C-alpha positions as CSV (number, residue, x, y, z in Angstrom):
1,M,-19.4,1.8,28.3
2,S,-19.2,3.6,25.0
3,P,-19.1,1.5,21.9
4,A,-15.6,0.8,20.5
5,S,-14.6,2.3,17.2
6,P,-14.6,-0.3,14.4
7,S,-11.0,0.6,13.7
8,G,-10.0,0.3,17.4
9,R,-7.7,2.7,19.2
10,Q,-6.8,5.9,17.4
11,I,-3.1,6.9,17.6
12,E,-2.5,10.5,16.6
13,I,0.9,12.0,15.7
14,A,1.7,15.5,14.7
15,A,4.6,17.9,14.0
16,A,5.3,21.0,11.9
17,G,1.8,21.2,10.6
18,H,1.6,17.5,9.6
19,R,-0.9,15.2,11.3
20,A,-1.6,11.5,10.9
21,V,-3.9,9.0,12.6
22,I,-3.0,5.3,12.8
23,V,-5.5,2.7,13.9
24,E,-5.3,-0.4,16.0
25,V,-7.3,-2.6,13.6
26,G,-4.9,-3.5,10.7
27,G,-2.2,-1.1,11.9
28,G,-3.0,1.2,9.0
29,L,-3.1,4.9,8.2
30,R,-6.6,6.3,8.7
31,S,-5.8,10.0,7.9
32,Y,-2.9,12.3,7.0
33,S,-3.0,16.0,6.5
34,A,-0.3,18.7,5.9
35,N,-1.0,22.4,6.8
36,G,-4.7,21.6,7.0
37,L,-4.9,19.9,3.6
38,E,-6.0,16.3,3.6
39,L,-3.6,14.4,1.5
40,V,-5.0,11.0,2.1
41,D,-8.6,10.0,1.3
42,G,-9.3,8.2,4.6
43,Y,-12.3,7.3,6.6
44,P,-14.1,8.4,9.8
45,A,-13.2,7.0,13.2
46,D,-16.6,5.5,13.6
47,A,-16.3,3.5,10.3
48,M,-14.5,0.4,9.1
49,A,-11.8,0.9,6.5
50,S,-13.4,0.5,3.1
51,S,-11.7,-0.4,-0.2
52,A,-8.5,-1.2,1.7
53,R,-8.0,2.5,2.6
54,G,-4.6,2.9,4.3
55,E,-4.2,-0.7,5.1
56,V,-1.0,-2.8,5.6
57,L,-0.7,-5.5,3.0
58,I,1.3,-8.4,4.5
59,P,2.4,-11.1,3.8
60,W,1.5,-10.3,0.2
61,P,0.1,-7.3,-1.6
62,N,-2.5,-7.5,-4.3
63,R,-3.9,-10.9,-5.3
64,I,-3.1,-14.6,-5.4
65,E,-4.9,-16.6,-8.1
66,D,-7.4,-19.1,-6.5
67,G,-5.7,-18.4,-3.2
68,S,-3.4,-21.4,-3.8
69,Y,0.4,-21.7,-4.2
70,E,3.3,-24.0,-3.7
71,F,6.2,-23.4,-1.4
72,E,9.0,-25.8,-0.5
73,G,7.1,-28.6,-2.2
74,R,3.9,-28.0,-0.2
75,R,0.6,-27.0,-1.8
76,L,-1.1,-24.4,0.4
77,Q,-4.6,-22.9,0.2
78,L,-5.5,-19.5,1.5
79,P,-9.1,-18.2,2.2
80,L,-10.7,-16.6,-0.9
81,T,-11.0,-13.0,0.5
82,E,-12.0,-11.7,-3.0
83,P,-14.7,-14.4,-3.7
84,E,-16.2,-12.8,-6.7
85,A,-12.8,-13.1,-8.5
86,H,-11.8,-16.3,-6.7
87,N,-8.6,-14.7,-5.3
88,A,-6.9,-14.2,-2.0
89,I,-6.3,-10.5,-1.7
90,H,-4.0,-8.1,0.3
91,G,-2.6,-10.4,2.9
92,L,-3.7,-11.6,6.4
93,V,-3.3,-8.6,8.8
94,R,-5.9,-6.1,7.5
95,W,-8.4,-6.9,10.3
96,A,-6.0,-8.0,13.0
97,S,-5.4,-6.1,16.2
98,W,-2.0,-4.4,16.4
99,S,-0.5,-3.2,19.7
100,V,1.1,0.2,20.3
101,A,4.8,-0.4,21.0
102,A,5.8,3.3,21.0
103,H,3.9,6.6,20.9
104,E,5.6,10.0,20.9
105,P,4.2,13.3,19.7
106,D,5.6,12.9,16.2
107,R,6.1,9.1,16.0
108,A,4.2,5.9,16.6
109,V,5.1,2.2,16.2
110,V,2.5,-0.5,16.0
111,E,3.3,-4.3,16.2
112,H,1.6,-7.5,15.4
113,V,2.7,-11.2,15.4
114,L,1.2,-13.1,12.5
115,R,0.8,-16.7,13.8
116,P,0.9,-19.8,11.7
117,Q,-2.5,-20.6,10.1
118,P,-4.1,-22.7,7.4
119,G,-2.7,-21.5,4.0
120,Y,0.2,-19.6,5.7
121,P,1.8,-21.9,8.3
122,F,4.6,-19.4,9.1
123,A,5.2,-16.9,11.8
124,L,6.2,-13.2,11.3
125,A,6.9,-10.5,13.9
126,L,5.7,-7.2,12.2
127,S,6.4,-3.6,13.1
128,V,5.3,-0.4,11.3
129,E,6.7,2.9,12.3
130,Y,4.9,6.1,11.3
131,A,6.7,9.5,11.7
132,V,5.8,13.0,10.7
133,S,8.1,16.0,10.3
134,A,8.3,19.2,8.2
135,D,9.3,16.8,5.3
136,G,6.0,14.9,5.5
137,L,5.0,11.4,6.6
138,E,7.4,8.4,6.6
139,V,6.3,4.8,7.0
140,R,8.9,2.1,7.8
141,T,7.8,-1.5,7.9
142,T,9.9,-4.4,9.4
143,A,9.1,-8.1,9.2
144,T,11.1,-10.8,11.0
145,N,10.6,-14.5,10.4
146,V,10.2,-15.8,14.0
147,G,9.2,-19.3,12.9
148,V,11.3,-22.4,12.3
149,D,10.9,-22.6,8.5
150,A,11.7,-20.3,5.6
151,C,8.6,-18.4,4.4
152,P,7.3,-16.5,1.4
153,F,6.9,-12.8,2.0
154,G,5.7,-9.7,0.3
155,S,4.7,-6.3,1.6
156,G,2.6,-3.3,0.5
157,A,0.5,-0.4,1.6
158,H,-2.7,1.1,0.2
159,P,-3.1,4.8,0.7
160,Y,-5.5,6.8,-1.5
161,L,-4.1,10.2,-2.4
162,T,-6.1,13.4,-2.9
163,A,-5.4,17.0,-3.8
164,G,-8.7,18.2,-2.6
165,T,-10.6,18.0,-6.0
166,E,-14.0,16.4,-6.4
167,L,-12.5,14.1,-9.0
168,I,-9.0,13.2,-9.9
169,D,-9.5,13.7,-13.7
170,P,-8.1,17.2,-13.9
171,L,-5.1,16.3,-11.8
172,E,-1.7,15.9,-13.4
173,L,0.0,12.6,-12.6
174,R,3.6,11.7,-12.9
175,V,4.8,8.1,-12.6
176,P,8.5,7.6,-13.3
177,A,8.2,4.1,-14.6
178,R,9.4,2.6,-17.9
179,A,7.2,-0.6,-17.7
180,V,3.7,-1.5,-16.7
181,I,2.0,-4.8,-15.9
182,L,-1.3,-5.4,-17.7
183,S,-4.0,-7.5,-15.9
184,D,-7.0,-9.6,-16.8
185,G,-10.5,-9.2,-15.5
186,R,-9.6,-10.9,-12.2
187,G,-6.8,-8.4,-11.5
188,L,-4.1,-11.0,-12.3
189,P,-1.0,-10.1,-14.4
190,V,-0.9,-11.2,-18.0
191,E,1.8,-9.1,-19.6
192,R,4.6,-6.8,-18.8
193,T,5.2,-4.1,-21.4
194,T,6.9,-0.8,-21.9
195,V,4.9,2.3,-21.3
196,E,6.3,3.9,-24.5
197,G,3.5,4.9,-26.8
198,T,0.7,3.8,-24.5
199,D,-2.0,5.5,-22.4
200,Y,0.0,4.2,-19.4
201,D,2.9,6.5,-20.0
202,F,3.0,9.2,-17.3
203,R,6.8,9.7,-17.2
204,E,6.1,13.3,-18.0
205,A,3.3,14.8,-15.8
206,R,0.0,15.1,-17.7
207,P,-3.7,15.2,-16.8
208,L,-5.3,11.9,-15.9
209,G,-8.4,12.7,-17.8
210,S,-10.6,9.7,-18.2
211,T,-7.7,7.2,-18.1
212,V,-8.6,4.1,-16.1
213,L,-5.8,2.6,-14.1
214,N,-5.4,-0.5,-12.0
215,N,-1.9,-1.5,-12.9
216,A,1.4,-2.1,-11.4
217,Y,4.2,0.1,-12.6
218,T,7.8,-1.1,-12.4
219,D,11.3,-0.4,-13.8
220,L,11.1,2.8,-11.8
221,E,13.4,5.8,-12.3
222,R,15.0,6.8,-9.0
223,D,16.6,9.9,-7.7
224,E,20.1,9.9,-6.2
225,D,18.7,8.9,-2.9
226,G,17.3,5.7,-4.3
227,R,13.7,6.9,-4.1
228,A,11.1,6.8,-6.9
229,R,8.6,9.6,-6.6
230,I,5.0,9.5,-7.9
231,E,3.5,12.9,-8.1
232,L,-0.1,14.3,-8.2
233,R,-0.8,18.0,-8.8
234,D,-3.9,20.2,-9.2
235,P,-2.9,22.8,-11.8
236,E,-5.7,25.1,-10.7
237,S,-4.9,25.4,-7.0
238,G,-1.2,24.6,-7.3
239,I,-1.6,21.9,-4.6
240,G,0.8,19.0,-5.3
241,L,1.8,15.9,-3.4
242,G,4.2,13.1,-3.9
243,L,4.5,9.5,-2.7
244,W,8.1,8.1,-2.6
245,L,9.2,4.5,-2.4
246,D,12.6,3.3,-1.4
247,E,14.5,0.6,-3.3
248,S,12.8,-2.2,-1.4
249,Y,9.6,-1.4,-3.4
250,P,10.2,-2.2,-7.1
251,Y,6.5,-1.9,-7.9
252,A,3.7,0.6,-7.4
253,Q,0.1,-0.2,-8.1
254,V,-1.8,2.9,-9.4
255,F,-5.6,2.6,-9.1
256,T,-8.2,5.1,-10.1
257,G,-11.0,3.3,-8.2
258,D,-13.5,3.3,-11.0
259,P,-15.4,0.2,-9.9
260,L,-15.7,1.1,-6.3
261,P,-18.7,3.3,-5.4
262,D,-16.9,4.8,-2.4
263,V,-13.9,5.8,-4.5
264,A,-15.2,6.3,-8.1
265,R,-12.2,8.5,-9.2
266,R,-12.4,10.8,-6.1
267,S,-8.9,9.8,-5.1
268,L,-6.0,7.8,-6.5
269,A,-4.6,4.7,-4.8
270,V,-0.8,4.6,-5.1
271,E,0.3,1.3,-3.5
272,P,4.0,0.6,-2.8
273,M,4.6,-3.2,-3.4
274,T,7.7,-5.4,-2.9
275,C,6.2,-7.8,-5.5
276,P,3.4,-7.7,-8.1
277,A,0.1,-9.6,-7.9
278,N,0.3,-13.4,-7.9
279,A,3.9,-13.5,-6.8
280,F,3.3,-16.4,-4.5
281,R,2.5,-18.4,-7.6
282,T,4.9,-16.9,-10.2
283,G,7.8,-16.2,-7.8
284,E,8.4,-12.7,-9.4
285,A,10.2,-10.6,-6.8
286,L,9.0,-12.9,-4.0
287,I,11.0,-12.6,-0.9
288,R,12.2,-15.7,0.9
289,L,12.7,-15.0,4.6
290,E,14.8,-17.5,6.4
291,P,14.3,-18.1,10.1
292,G,15.5,-15.1,12.0
293,Q,15.9,-13.0,8.9
294,T,14.5,-9.4,8.9
295,F,13.3,-7.3,5.9
296,T,12.7,-3.5,6.2
297,S,11.1,-1.2,3.7
298,A,10.1,2.5,3.6
299,W,7.8,4.9,1.8
300,G,6.3,8.3,2.5
301,I,4.1,11.1,1.4
302,G,4.7,14.9,1.4
303,L,3.8,18.1,-0.3
304,L,5.6,19.2,-3.4
């Protein structure tokens, strides 16, 4: 018997020159290319996902301070999955096995049931649909509370974008956001401020240069279709790509990866988030799912 891939089954979809690979472990996006250009900085099939590459972040994105929170009068304690900062990070499904509910040439749906457990005694039925077309990649996430109690919920994703350059410094970035959340050394939010007059202002496309980012952007400007579009372009090659978020995602974390040796400014994480870091404690944009209630959100990537 040949050894199993650390990321489990590989589910490939393709159409109109677009190709994506979804994995069984974590239900995430391992790779995505358009017309032969890699637009996502993924990882090999024989490796584990590193630095949260392409992962699904449920039932919360980003961090929870000390892994503890109160909900409905109960004090709950999550495992500290970022022990060096004493945080719980990026949810509970990153290393879970997901099943393939549908697989067509251009579309795949993976599912997982998150069972009640210490720190999160709630049940969620989760589904992520990946589809490719001439327009790009679309990812639609659905969560249903299948338990008997209301539960706190947040959702996110963690793709790293690349335009094929060795470093992201010369790339032009556009983030249509009027506000940014500043964080402390633990990655926890401390202040929300306008981007006006700061190094965080990318409302007009400009080179990243040496700007270090690990911040949630919000108050997003949206097009007539309700989507906010974050764009990355290489002015030398002309290659440009964009990540869009529908209105269910009021936040986008933008991360230059400086402290991570396997990233180190070679790609840019753009993370759709329904809520910011520490929402389980602060309540900011936290979703309360009643028993039987469903929440759906969508984001995608494509060439400009």
